C-alpha positions, -999 to +999 in steps of 0.1 A: -144-067-055-180-067-043-199-035-037-208-033+000-245-034+006-242-015+039-227+014+020-256+016-004-280+014+025-262+041+044-261+065+013-298+058+006-308+063+042-288+095+045-303+109+013-338+099+025-334+115+059-319+147+043-347+148+018-373+144+046-358+172+066-356+195+036-393+187+028-403+195+063-384+228+063-399+237+029-435+230+040-428+250+072-417+280+052-446+278+028-471+275+057-454+304+075-458+326+044-495+316+042-501+324+078-482+358+078-496+368+044-476+383+015-469+415+033-450+398+061-445+413+095 
């Protein structure tokens, strides 16, 4: 039995995309807090 390379690539690609989206959302939230200030709106 040989471990399929495409499965590894798919898992790695999915994790990379999910991590990138999570990072963008995190940065967006941090920047939004910085713009609004600690008090909020």
